[in-house]
C-alpha positions in Angstrom: 42.9 43.2 47.4 41.0 41.3 44.7 41.3 37.6 44.0 43.4 38.3 40.9 45.9 40.4 43.0 46.2 37.6 45.6 47.0 35.1 42.9 49.5 37.4 41.4 51.3 37.9 44.7 51.4 34.2 45.4 53.0 33.5 42.0 55.6 36.2 42.5 56.5 34.6 45.9 57.0 31.2 44.3 59.4 32.6 41.7 61.3 34.6 44.3 61.6 31.6 46.7 62.8 29.4 43.9 65.6 31.9 43.2 66.5 32.2 46.9 66.5 28.5 47.6 68.0 27.4 44.3 65.7 24.4 44.4 62.6 24.5 42.2 61.2 21.3 43.7 61.4 22.6 47.3 59.8 25.9 46.4 56.9 24.1 44.5 56.4 21.8 47.4 56.1 24.7 49.9 53.6 26.5 47.8 51.6 23.5 46.5 52.4 24.1 42.9 53.5 21.6 40.2 56.8 22.2 38.5 55.1 22.2 35.1 53.1 25.3 36.2 56.1 26.9 37.8 58.3 26.6 34.6 55.4 28.1 32.6 55.1 31.0 35.0 58.9 31.6 35.1 59.1 31.7 31.4 56.3 34.4 31.3 58.1 36.2 34.1 61.4 36.3 32.2 59.7 37.5 29.0 57.2 40.1 30.4 58.2 40.8 33.9 55.9 40.8 37.0 52.8 41.6 34.8 53.5 38.4 32.9 52.3 36.2 35.8 49.2 38.2 36.5 46.0 36.2 35.9 44.4 36.8 32.6 42.2 39.9 32.7 38.7 39.2 31.5 36.2 41.8 30.4 33.0 42.2 32.5 30.1 40.1 31.4 27.3 41.7 29.6 24.3 42.0 31.9 20.7 42.2 31.1 19.7 44.9 28.6 18.3 48.1 30.2 14.5 48.1 30.7 12.4 49.9 28.2 11.4 53.5 29.0 8.3 54.3 31.1 6.9 56.2 28.1 7.3 53.1 25.9 5.6 50.9 28.5 2.6 53.3 28.7 2.4 53.2 24.9 2.4 49.4 24.8 -0.4 49.3 27.4 -2.3 52.0 25.5 -2.0 49.9 22.3 -3.2 46.8 24.2 -6.3 48.5 25.5 -7.1 50.3 22.3 -6.7 47.2 20.1 -7.1 44.2 22.5 -7.6 41.6 19.8 -4.1 42.3 18.3 -1.0 40.6 19.6 2.6 41.5 20.7 3.9 41.3 17.1 1.4 44.0 15.9 2.2 46.2 18.9 5.9 45.9 18.1 5.3 46.8 14.5 3.4 49.9 15.5 6.2 51.0 17.8 8.8 50.3 15.1 7.0 52.6 12.7 7.5 55.5 15.2 11.2 54.7 15.5 10.9 52.8 18.8 12.2 49.2 18.2 10.9 46.8 20.8 11.0 43.0 20.3 7.7 41.2 20.3 8.8 39.0 23.2 9.6 42.1 25.3 6.1 43.4 24.6 4.6 40.1 25.6 6.6 40.0 28.9 5.5 43.6 29.6 1.8 42.7 29.0 2.1 39.6 31.1 3.4 41.6 34.1 0.4 43.9 33.7 -2.0 40.9 33.6 -2.7 41.7 30.0 -0.9 38.8 28.4 -3.9 37.2 26.7 -6.6 38.5 24.4 -9.3 37.4 26.9 -7.6 39.4 29.7 -7.5 42.6 27.6 -11.1 42.2 26.6 -12.1 41.6 30.2 -10.5 44.9 31.3 -12.4 46.8 28.6 -15.7 45.1 29.5 -15.4 45.9 33.2 -14.3 49.5 32.5 -17.3 49.9 30.2 -19.7 48.4 32.8 -18.5 50.9 35.4 -18.5 54.0 33.3 -21.4 53.8 30.8 -23.2 50.7 32.2 -22.8 48.7 29.0 -22.8 45.0 30.0 -21.7 42.1 27.9 -22.5 38.5 28.4 -19.3 38.0 30.2 -19.6 40.9 32.7 -23.3 40.2 33.3 -22.6 36.8 34.8 -23.0 36.6 38.5 -19.8 35.7 40.3 -20.1 32.6 42.5 -18.9 33.2 46.0 -18.8 30.9 49.0 -19.5 32.6 52.3 -20.8 31.9 55.7 -21.8 34.1 58.6 -20.5 32.0 61.5 -18.3 28.9 62.1 -20.0 25.6 61.4 -22.5 27.1 59.0 -20.6 25.7 56.0 -17.7 23.3 55.8 -15.8 22.9 52.5 -14.7 19.3 52.1 -12.3 17.9 49.5 -9.8 15.1 48.8 -6.4 15.4 47.2 -4.3 12.7 45.6 -0.8 13.2 46.9 0.8 10.5 44.8 2.2 6.9 44.9 5.1 6.7 47.2 7.7 3.9 46.9 7.2 1.3 49.6 4.0 3.0 50.8 1.5 3.0 48.0 -1.2 5.5 47.1 -1.4 8.5 49.5 -4.5 10.7 49.8 -5.2 13.8 51.8 -8.7 14.7 53.2 -9.1 18.4 53.8 -11.9 20.3 55.5 -12.0 24.1 55.8 -14.5 26.2 57.7 -15.7 28.8 55.3 -16.5 31.5 57.9 -13.2 31.3 59.9 -10.8 29.7 57.3 -9.8 27.1 60.0 -8.7 23.9 58.3 -8.2 20.2 59.2 -6.4 17.6 57.2 -5.6 13.9 57.4 -3.3 11.7 55.3 -4.6 8.3 54.3 -2.6 5.4 52.8 -4.6 3.5 50.2 -7.9 4.3 48.5 -10.0 7.0 50.1 -13.6 6.0 50.6 -16.8 7.6 51.9 -16.4 5.7 55.2 -12.9 7.2 55.6 -14.2 10.7 54.9 -17.0 10.2 57.4 -14.5 9.0 60.0 -12.5 12.1 59.4 -15.5 14.3 60.0 -16.6 12.4 63.2 -13.1 12.0 64.8 -11.3 15.1 63.7 -13.6 17.9 62.6 -16.8 17.5 64.7 -15.0 17.3 68.2 -13.4 20.7 67.5 -16.8 22.3 66.7 -18.2 20.7 69.9 -15.4 22.1 72.1 -15.9 25.6 70.6 -19.7 25.5 71.0 -20.5 25.5 67.3 -22.7 23.1 65.4 -21.8 21.8 62.0 -24.8 22.7 59.7 -23.8 22.2 56.0 -21.1 20.6 53.9 -19.8 21.7 50.5 -18.3 19.0 48.2 -17.6 18.7 44.5 -19.5 15.4 44.2 -16.2 13.5 43.8 -15.4 9.8 44.1 -15.5 9.6 47.9 -19.0 11.2 47.9 -20.2 8.8 45.2 -19.2 5.4 46.7 -20.8 2.5 44.9 -21.3 0.5 48.0 -22.8 3.2 50.2 -23.4 6.8 49.3 -21.9 9.6 51.4 -25.3 11.0 52.2 -26.5 7.6 53.5 -23.4 7.3 55.7 -23.9 10.7 57.2 -27.7 10.3 57.7 -28.4 9.9 61.4 -24.7 9.9 62.3 -23.4 13.4 61.7 -26.4 15.7 61.5 -30.1 15.6 60.6 -31.2 13.5 57.6 -32.9 16.6 56.1 -29.6 18.4 55.7 -27.6 15.2 54.8 -29.6 14.7 51.6 -28.1 17.9 50.2 -24.5 17.0 50.9 -23.8 15.5 47.5 -25.3 18.5 45.6 -22.8 20.4 43.4 -22.3 24.0 44.5 -23.6 25.8 47.5 -26.6 24.2 49.3 -29.4 26.6 49.9 
């Protein structure tokens, strides 16, 4: 039984009970219905019979339009790779000439799902394909990809700070995060107030370094983005770490941008 059928049965019971009791107020009280609604239902019942008190039948809502055919999707991708500098409007016009009407926004959504939503993305696919097949390199594909890697835990620790936000009644909240590049093991500490180089150093000494010691690994290098905590005006981060964390020779390279070599 559907919800509409249940409502229909309940309305018929109210009308029937009112006739049996001879008291409209009592019947409405038993079924929790106002007399105004009852009289409206009884009028419809007298005019149209039992079907008159049935809830109004509504048509099914229109759903999302059917997805475009697979052949059309392949044609759109072929257009995008053959003419990467054109846009969704041009691809839509080309399909319309062949009797396949597809809205430009539909073309754009399809390309976005295939990671081809921008002109740069389409050109990059062509460049990499050309480099693999015929060995033609452009300036973009010839660039070396920067990659951070380490052979063992402790060889390189990635360190960064993140501004969480200003919380009401608390103030500014920062998060210090350290991640071992080799193992992807991470540490984090939340600080209320301004984050300084001394706070970062304390995080390294009290949180990160003891874990390395217990595991039998030695912290060798740090990777930072030369941000504010590492460029403190009062005392530089490299000066704070010299002689306290590891050797001064390595500490001088902490503040360098990119990977230390």
